N, C-alpha and C positions, 0 to 999 in steps of 0.2 A: 496199330492207328490210334490218332485222336478224335479224337468225332469234331465240329465243327458245331456253335451251337444254333447257329441254323438247321445243320440237319435235323439237329433235336428236337426242339419246340417249333413244331411245323406251320398252326393256326389254332389262333385262341378260337375255345367257341363259346357261339354266341348265342347262350338260348333264357326263358321266363327262368330256369334255376339256378343257371350259371349266373344271371345279371342279379340274382335273388342275394347269393352270394358276397356280393362285393361289399357288402354292408360289413362281414365276418372280416374281412381283407384276407378272399379266399377267390384267385382269381385259376380257372378252369382251363386248360392248352391242350389240343389234340398233339399227343407225342410220336416219334418214332418205336415199334414197336422193341427194339428189343437196345434200349436205352434205358439206365438203371435211376432209381429216387436220387442217387451222387447226380448224373449229369446232367439228370432234367434240375438238379438249383443249384449250378454251378452253372448251366444254358441260363436261366431266367434272371440271379444275379450279373450276369454280363450282358445281357443284350438290356435288360430292362433298370441299371443300375440299382438296384435294392437288396437288401438283406431275406432272405429262404428262410421261415422258422421250421415248417415242415413240407411233407408234399406225400400222396396218397393218390395212387394211381391205380387204374381200371380198366382190365381188356375186353373189349367190347365184338363180339362177335355178329358179324354181318347178318341183318333180314333177311330172308330169302323175298324174291321176286319175282312172280311172273307174269309172262310176256305172251298170254295166251298158253300155248301147252306147254311152253319150254318155261325153263323152273332156272332159277339162277339165284344165287346171292353176291347183297353189297358186298364190299371188302372188310375183313376183320382193321383193326381201327385201340389203337392205348389210349389212354386220358389221362391225367393229372391234371388232380387238384393244388394248385400249389398256396397256401397260407405266407404271408409275406407282413414282416416286420413291425410295430405297432408303427403308426407316423407317415410309413411312408404311400403310393401310392404309384401304375401303373397304372402312365398317360395317355396310354390306347383304352382304357376302362373309363379316363374319367368324363367323363357327361355320356353315362349309363345310364347313370339314378339320379 
């Protein structure tokens, strides 16, 4: 079964670090945990009409959190840093820097 692009790219990651990478044409997204680099590249190309040059992925373990004597964890997640071709931008991030 083929995945839909909106099921692969969950949301953009807006942090100080990710905003600093925008000058290098690197955009950070939270992606589905079972997605591959090829699927992520195709999803970004179809959603934002850009050419993807490179995809780096990071699996992030959930932090431990306490509520009194009860201990729990935030959910695990996966991030993708996508580098796009020269001269292209993603409109969502245009006003960020």
